Each structure stands twice: as C-alpha cells, then as structure tokens.
C-alpha positions in Angstrom: 93.1 -8.9 -130.9 93.5 -9.2 -127.3 91.6 -7.3 -125.2 91.7 -7.8 -121.4 89.7 -6.2 -118.5 90.7 -4.5 -115.1 88.4 -4.2 -112.9 88.3 -1.8 -110.1 86.5 -2.2 -106.7 85.0 0.5 -105.3 83.9 0.0 -101.8 80.5 -1.3 -101.1 80.2 -2.8 -104.8 81.3 -6.3 -106.5 84.4 -6.4 -108.9 88.2 -6.3 -107.7 90.0 -8.8 -109.6 92.7 -10.1 -107.3 95.9 -11.4 -108.9 98.2 -13.0 -106.4 101.8 -14.3 -107.3 104.5 -13.7 -109.7 104.7 -11.6 -113.0 106.1 -13.3 -116.0 106.5 -12.4 -119.8 105.6 -15.1 -122.6 105.1 -14.8 -126.2 102.6 -16.7 -128.2 103.2 -18.6 -131.4 102.6 -16.3 -134.4 102.5 -13.1 -132.0 105.8 -11.0 -131.4 104.2 -9.0 -128.5 104.6 -10.5 -125.0 101.7 -11.1 -122.9 102.1 -10.5 -118.9 101.0 -13.5 -116.9 100.1 -13.2 -113.1 101.3 -16.7 -112.3 100.0 -18.0 -109.1 103.1 -20.8 -108.8 106.7 -20.1 -109.8 107.1 -23.6 -111.2 104.9 -26.2 -112.4 101.5 -24.5 -111.3 100.0 -21.8 -113.3 96.9 -20.7 -112.9 94.9 -19.1 -115.5 94.7 -15.7 -114.5 96.5 -13.4 -117.1 97.2 -9.6 -117.7 96.9 -9.1 -121.6 97.8 -5.9 -123.6 95.2 -3.3 -124.2 93.2 -3.9 -120.7 89.7 -2.8 -120.0 88.8 -1.4 -116.2 85.7 -1.9 -114.3 84.7 0.0 -111.2 82.3 -0.9 -108.2 80.9 1.5 -105.6 79.2 1.7 -102.3 75.8 2.5 -102.6 72.8 4.2 -104.2 72.9 5.1 -107.8 76.5 4.7 -108.3 76.8 1.5 -110.4 79.9 -0.5 -111.2 81.4 0.4 -114.4 83.6 -1.2 -117.1 86.1 0.8 -118.9 86.3 -0.4 -122.6 90.0 -0.2 -123.9 90.4 1.1 -127.7 93.7 -0.5 -127.8 95.6 2.9 -126.9 94.8 3.0 -123.3 92.0 5.3 -123.9 88.4 4.2 -122.4 84.9 4.3 -122.8 83.2 4.1 -119.8 79.7 2.0 -119.3 77.5 0.6 -116.2 78.4 -2.9 -114.7 75.9 -3.6 -112.0 73.3 -2.4 -109.5 73.5 -4.5 -106.4 75.3 -2.7 -103.4 77.0 -4.6 -101.1 80.5 -3.9 -99.4 82.6 -6.0 -101.6 86.5 -6.5 -100.6 88.1 -8.8 -103.0 88.0 -11.0 -106.0 89.8 -13.4 -108.1 88.9 -14.9 -111.9 89.9 -17.9 -113.5 88.0 -20.5 -115.3 85.5 -21.9 -112.7 83.8 -24.2 -115.0 86.1 -25.3 -117.4 84.4 -23.5 -120.5 87.8 -21.5 -121.4 86.2 -18.5 -120.5 87.2 -16.8 -117.1 84.6 -16.4 -114.7 84.6 -14.1 -111.4 84.5 -15.2 -107.5 83.7 -12.2 -105.2 83.8 -11.7 -101.5 82.4 -9.6 -99.1 81.8 -8.0 -95.6 79.2 -10.7 -93.9 77.2 -11.2 -97.2 77.8 -14.5 -99.2 80.2 -15.0 -101.9 79.2 -14.6 -105.5 80.5 -16.4 -108.6 79.6 -14.8 -111.9 79.8 -17.4 -115.0 80.9 -16.2 -118.2 79.3 -17.1 -121.4 82.7 -16.1 -123.2 81.8 -12.5 -124.4 81.5 -11.2 -121.0 77.9 -11.6 -120.3 77.9 -13.1 -116.5 75.6 -15.1 -114.8 75.7 -14.4 -110.9 75.0 -17.4 -108.2 75.3 -16.8 -104.4 78.2 -19.4 -102.4 77.0 -19.6 -98.8 80.1 -17.9 -96.8 78.4 -14.8 -94.8 82.0 -14.0 -92.9 84.2 -10.9 -93.0 86.2 -11.7 -96.0 89.3 -9.5 -97.0 91.0 -11.5 -99.6 90.6 -14.1 -102.1 93.0 -16.2 -104.3 92.5 -19.2 -107.0 94.3 -22.4 -107.4 93.7 -26.3 -108.0 94.3 -26.7 -104.0 93.1 -30.4 -103.8 94.3 -31.4 -107.5 91.1 -32.4 -109.3 91.9 -30.2 -112.0 89.2 -27.3 -110.9 90.1 -24.0 -109.8 89.2 -23.7 -106.3 89.4 -20.7 -103.9 91.0 -19.7 -100.7 89.5 -16.7 -98.7 91.0 -14.6 -96.2 88.9 -13.3 -93.0 89.0 -11.3 -90.4 86.4 -10.6 -87.2 87.6 -13.9 -85.5 86.5 -16.0 -88.7 89.0 -18.7 -89.7 90.4 -18.7 -93.1 88.3 -20.9 -95.4 88.7 -23.2 -98.6 86.1 -23.1 -101.1 86.2 -26.3 -103.2 84.8 -26.0 -106.6 82.6 -28.9 -108.4 84.1 -28.5 -111.6 80.8 -26.6 -112.8 81.3 -23.3 -110.9 79.6 -24.5 -107.7 81.5 -24.1 -104.5 81.3 -25.6 -100.9 83.4 -23.3 -98.6 84.6 -24.8 -95.0 87.2 -24.2 -92.3 90.9 -25.2 -93.4 91.8 -25.9 -89.8 90.5 -25.5 -86.3 93.5 -22.8 -85.4 93.1 -19.8 -83.7 91.9 -17.1 -86.3 93.9 -13.8 -86.8 92.8 -11.1 -88.8 93.9 -12.0 -92.3 94.0 -8.9 -94.7 95.5 -10.6 -98.3 97.1 -13.2 -99.5 99.4 -14.6 -102.2 99.0 -17.8 -103.9 102.4 -19.6 -105.2 104.3 -23.0 -105.0 106.8 -22.0 -102.1 107.8 -25.5 -101.4 108.3 -26.4 -105.3 106.4 -29.6 -105.1 104.3 -28.8 -108.0 100.9 -27.6 -106.1 99.8 -24.2 -104.9 100.4 -23.0 -101.4 99.3 -19.8 -99.8 100.8 -16.9 -97.8 98.9 -14.9 -95.7 99.3 -11.7 -94.2 97.6 -10.5 -91.0 97.0 -7.2 -89.1 99.0 -7.2 -85.7 100.0 -10.7 -85.7 102.9 -12.7 -87.8 101.7 -13.7 -91.2 101.1 -17.6 -91.8 102.0 -20.1 -94.7 99.8 -22.9 -95.4 101.6 -25.2 -97.0 99.5 -27.4 -99.4 100.2 -31.2 -98.1 97.5 -32.6 -101.1 95.0 -33.6 -98.3 95.1 -30.5 -96.3 97.5 -27.4 -95.2 100.1 -27.4 -92.9 100.2 -24.2 -91.1 103.5 -22.4 -90.1 104.5 -18.5 -89.5 106.2 -16.1 -91.6 108.9 -14.1 -90.2 109.5 -13.0 -86.6 107.8 -9.6 -86.6 104.1 -8.9 -86.2 102.7 -5.7 -87.9 100.0 -4.3 -89.2 99.9 -6.1 -92.2 97.5 -4.8 -95.2 99.1 -6.3 -98.6 101.1 -9.0 -99.7 102.8 -10.0 -103.4 104.9 -12.9 -104.2 107.7 -13.0 -106.7 111.5 -14.4 -107.3 113.2 -11.2 -106.2 116.9 -12.6 -106.0 116.6 -15.0 -108.9 117.2 -18.1 -106.8 114.2 -20.0 -108.2 112.1 -19.7 -105.0 108.9 -17.5 -104.7 109.6 -14.7 -102.0 107.2 -12.4 -100.5 106.9 -8.5 -100.0 104.2 -7.7 -97.1 103.1 -4.1 -96.9 101.8 -2.6 -93.7 100.7 0.7 -91.8 104.7 1.3 -90.8 107.5 -0.8 -91.8 107.1 -2.9 -95.0 109.1 -6.1 -95.1 110.8 -8.6 -97.5 110.5 -12.4 -96.6 113.1 -14.3 -98.5 112.5 -18.2 -99.1 114.8 -20.5 -97.8 114.3 -22.5 -100.7 112.4 -25.2 -99.2 109.2 -23.1 -98.7 110.4 -21.6 -94.8 110.5 -17.9 -94.2 112.3 -17.5 -91.3 113.2 -13.8 -90.8 112.4 -10.6 -92.7 114.1 -7.7 -94.0 113.2 -4.2 -93.8 112.1 -2.4 -96.8 112.5 1.5 -96.6 110.5 4.0 -96.3 109.1 2.9 -93.2 106.8 5.8 -92.1 103.8 5.4 -94.5 100.7 3.8 -94.6 100.9 1.1 -97.4 97.9 -0.5 -98.3 98.8 -2.7 -101.6 101.4 -3.9 -103.7 101.9 -5.8 -107.2 104.8 -7.2 -108.7 106.4 -6.4 -112.2 109.6 -5.9 -114.2 108.8 -2.0 -114.0 111.9 -0.6 -115.3 112.7 -3.4 -118.3 115.8 -4.6 -116.6 114.7 -8.1 -116.3 114.1 -8.6 -112.4 111.1 -8.2 -110.4 110.1 -4.9 -109.1 107.0 -3.9 -107.0 104.4 -1.0 -107.1 103.5 -0.1 -103.6 100.5 2.4 -102.9 100.0 4.5 -100.2 97.2 6.1 -97.9 97.8 9.8 -97.6 101.1 10.1 -99.2 103.0 9.5 -102.4 103.1 6.1 -103.9 106.5 4.3 -104.6 108.2 1.9 -106.9 110.5 -0.6 -105.0 113.5 -1.1 -107.7 115.3 -4.2 -107.6 119.0 -4.6 -108.3 118.4 -8.2 -108.9 119.2 -9.8 -105.7 116.2 -8.8 -103.7 117.9 -5.4 -102.7 115.1 -2.6 -103.3 115.7 1.3 -103.8 112.4 3.1 -102.9 111.4 6.0 -105.4 108.2 8.3 -105.3 106.2 7.9 -108.4 103.8 11.1 -107.8 103.7 13.9 -105.4 99.8 13.2 -104.6 98.2 12.3 -101.3 95.6 10.1 -102.6 94.1 7.4 -100.3 95.1 4.5 -102.5 94.0 1.0 -101.8 95.5 -1.2 -104.6 96.9 -1.3 -107.6 96.9 -3.6 -111.1 99.8 -4.0 -113.6 99.1 -4.4 -117.3 100.4 -2.7 -120.7 97.6 -0.9 -121.3 98.7 1.0 -124.7 100.5 -1.9 -125.9 104.3 -0.1 -126.1 106.0 -3.1 -124.5 106.4 -1.8 -120.6 104.1 -2.5 -117.6 101.6 0.5 -116.8 99.8 1.0 -113.5 96.1 1.3 -112.5 95.8 2.6 -109.0 92.4 2.2 -107.1 91.7 5.4 -104.7 89.5 6.5 -102.0 88.3 9.4 -104.7 89.7 9.6 -108.2 91.4 6.6 -109.5 94.5 7.2 -111.6 96.2 5.5 -114.3 99.9 5.5 -114.2 101.7 5.5 -117.8 105.4 4.1 -118.1 107.9 5.6 -119.8 109.7 2.5 -119.7 112.0 3.5 -117.1 109.4 3.1 -113.9 108.7 6.8 -114.2 104.9 7.4 -115.1 102.9 10.0 -116.6 99.6 10.2 -114.6 95.9 10.7 -115.9 92.6 10.5 -114.4 90.5 7.4 -115.0 87.2 6.6 -114.3 84.6 8.3 -111.8 85.3 10.0 -108.5 84.4 7.2 -106.4 85.6 5.5 -103.4 87.6 2.5 -104.6 89.1 -0.6 -102.4 90.9 -2.5 -105.5 91.7 -2.9 -109.0 92.9 -6.0 -111.1 92.7 -7.5 -114.5 91.2 -10.3 -116.4 90.2 -11.2 -120.1 86.5 -11.4 -119.8 85.2 -11.1 -123.4 87.6 -13.0 -125.2 88.8 -10.6 -128.0 
C-alpha cells in the first residue's frame, strides 16, 4: 500500500509542500496502478518529489491555538484529522525531497523574515526540526541537485529587496544559504524547477511581481540569468510542462490580470508569450497534469474571489479555460493527486477559509467536498512522508 501526504499551508504555519515541474505517469513493476510524479526536469533530471495514489493531507495556520494538521487517507479519499505542529510563524512555501539520502522524504520550509526550517524524517513520518540561517522575506522554494554533488539543494525566491538564494546541502540535511548573484532583486513569488535547456541539470524559472520573470540557467558552477518573455505582470504562480509536446519544458505563469504561456524555443529561451484567457481574474496558483485523460498536459488554475478554472490543452499548447466551480473562495494554491485511486487526477485547493477537495470525474469535471477546518490556507501539495 502506498500512502502519500498532501500538505496544506495555512498562513503563519509551516507546511506547504511545493512541487514545481512536470507531471508524468509511470508504472512500477508488479503494480498495475500508475503513480503520478512531479518531475523537476523534463529529461535526465528527476528529483524524488512524487505524488502517489491515496494522498494524505496536512494543514498549518496563523497563530494561537490553531495547530497544523495531518489528514490521513483511508485509501478511498476519506480523511482522519490529527494535529501536526504548534509553532506559529508566517510560513510561505515548502518542498519535500530526501535531503539526507536515507531513502525517506524530508521537508524544507521558508518563512517571512524567519530562518528556514528543515525537518528530517525517520521514515515513519516522525520529523526532527532544525533551523537554517536565512531570515529573508521568502515566497517560494524548490529542490534540485544544482551543484551536481548528488544531494538535493534548494532554491529560494524572495521579495522585499532580497536576492534569491541557493541553499547547498552538505548531504546530511544541513544547508548553507547565500545569494546566487549580485543582481538587481525583483519581488519573486514562485518558481519552477526544470531542465529548460536540456543539458541534464536543473534550471529555475522565477515569476516576479511587476517585472519580467527570470530564467536561472544552471552552468554547473553558477547560474546565467536572463529574462522570460517581454511583458511585466503581477505574477503570482508558475508551473512547467511540455504543453506542445516538442520535448522542451514550457511555462504557464498566472497573475493578477492576464495569465501567459511561454513556449520554450528548444534551447532554454523564452523570448515571448501567448495570452491565456480569461484575463480579468486574480489568479494565485497553478499546477499541471493531464486532467481530462487525453494524454496531454492541462492546468488547474486557482483564483481569488472568483471561480477556479481548468485550462484544457488541445495537444499543441492551445488552452481552453473552463470554470470548475461557481464559488468565490479566496483560493491560494492547488495540489494534484489521485486521492481515491480511481486512475484520474483530483485536486485539493487551499483557501483563505474552507479548503476544498475536487474529485475528478475523469473528464476534468469535479465533485466538490469540504476538507479540513475553516482556516486561512496559503498553499497545498503532496509527498510520501510515512513510507506506507
């Protein structure tokens, strides 16, 4: 039995498992059920972040007596809730990977003006916390072996005048975080790790608020920085996937106002953009998967104060936007996984208020259920933390 965890971040708490990259489907030997894996690279590079069948969920919240929570899946998509954590800070993002190479997924968490945390897993879901010196206003984090030493490092996106940072792993889950380059900072809200230039190592695409996005191309020893596209927007979220099936990772950037698709030119460049409709919403988060089962990558886009949408791909990277609810939730982030083992990709949406489970009917239409407490959620994602 494979049991996975999806973690919902409630503002001010500590767990937001952020998966950046591409969604693929694979089969294990002796197991006829596919596992869904979010891959940080399209080609050679594949971090350990995976979304399996039957995920579990966890939440974190702002302050006081509200604790983080774990929702344990009974393998039908029904959940049992337990408290998770009691420390109250404003956490913003998290990524899971095996940071100490013991075969179990660990957790790296970033916050607003508080040191980052790493939680090392004993393999049964029991986590030991340590602090990582980096008291910046951090908004996003992704994992990858950026320096090629065999250990999962982290890349941190910052705002409020701080440069984005690379945290290098010593192999035991200890990190040293420093500025990537002396480069004019932009307010970076999210990032997507993928091998954009197809050279076998992880690169990073960062979306910025009120400025062009930036591509950090990994040269092996450092990063070469270039702009993404030609239009500055109030970007909030970014996800990568091969939307036109040409073998290169493309980008979907969501924003307050116009969302855009950036097609890779095949060598890791993004010279332009294509507007994605609708263009009047305040979109906050996006994830990529084959939501309608037709073999290409679609997107689930969440919005603040308006209906959430799926962007259905025609196979060539042309998206049709379809509302999946008639709600006006303040939605912040979405995680995609098969929560009930029926072979299609479901969604869990983190809201500033009641979180929602969207059960996929197999055709990108959804039955919506409440999940968790009515808290202020900022994010949601998944990872196998208990090895079951």
